[in-house]
C-alpha positions, -999 to 999 in steps of 0.1 A, spaced: -354 324 -2 -369 299 -27 -335 291 -41 -322 285 -6 -350 259 1 -343 241 -32 -306 239 -25 -314 226 10 -337 199 -4 -312 188 -30 -286 185 -2 -309 164 20 -318 141 -9 -281 137 -17 -272 129 19 -301 104 22 -291 87 -11 -254 84 1 -265 70 35 -288 45 18 -260 34 -5 -236 30 24 -261 10 44 -269 -13 15 -232 -19 10 -227 -27 47 -257 -51 47 -243 -69 16 -209 -72 31 -223 -85 64 -243 -112 45 -213 -124 24 -195 -155 35 -162 -148 53 -144 -175 33 -151 -192 0 -177 -220 1 -166 -252 -14 -195 -263 -37 -182 -299 -36 -186 -303 2 -211 -276 13 -244 -285 30 -277 -271 20 -275 -245 48 -239 -235 38 -249 -231 1 -279 -209 12 -254 -183 26 -246 -175 -11 -265 -147 -28 -294 -159 -50 -292 -195 -36 -323 -207 -17 -331 -241 -4 -343 -255 -37 -312 -245 -57 -289 -256 -29 -305 -290 -30 -301 -291 -68 -263 -284 -64 -260 -313 -40 -282 -336 -62 -260 -328 -92 -228 -334 -72 -241 -368 -60 -252 -379 -95 -222 -365 -116 -194 -363 -90 -176 -333 -78 -174 -301 -98 -140 -296 -115 -144 -259 -121 -166 -233 -105 -181 -225 -139 -198 -259 -139 -223 -246 -113 -241 -230 -143 -253 -265 -152 -277 -262 -123 -312 -250 -131 -316 -216 -116 -280 -205 -119 -272 -186 -151 -245 -163 -161 -258 -134 -140 -260 -154 -109 -226 -170 -115 -210 -135 -117 -224 -129 -82 -211 -162 -70 -177 -166 -87 -156 -148 -60 -175 -166 -32 -172 -202 -42 -145 -228 -48 -142 -264 -58 -112 -269 -35 -81 -284 -50 -89 -289 -87 -65 -318 -90 -83 -336 -62 -117 -330 -79 -104 -345 -111 -90 -376 -94 -122 -382 -75 -144 -378 -105 -124 -405 -123 -132 -431 -96 
């Protein structure tokens, strides 16, 4: 009888763990942007749709863009205070700089 109860508890914990993992994955997918966000044109509110990007960091991205021109590569976002390699790895598939040749042309103006 005791063995039966232990097996039942292990099964319940396993099911709950799997359900929690599934719900977490669904929530993350629901919060992810449907298309890539162009960090050269996005507003503060658009940038805040990205994981780990709050209002302050979003404004830093815009301030950097206004001071230094458009980003040529998505990796340049790591120049922003608050965006390191770990955050970049979460962002890299969600952001774009648009047409890289356009960004290079406009930066030279």
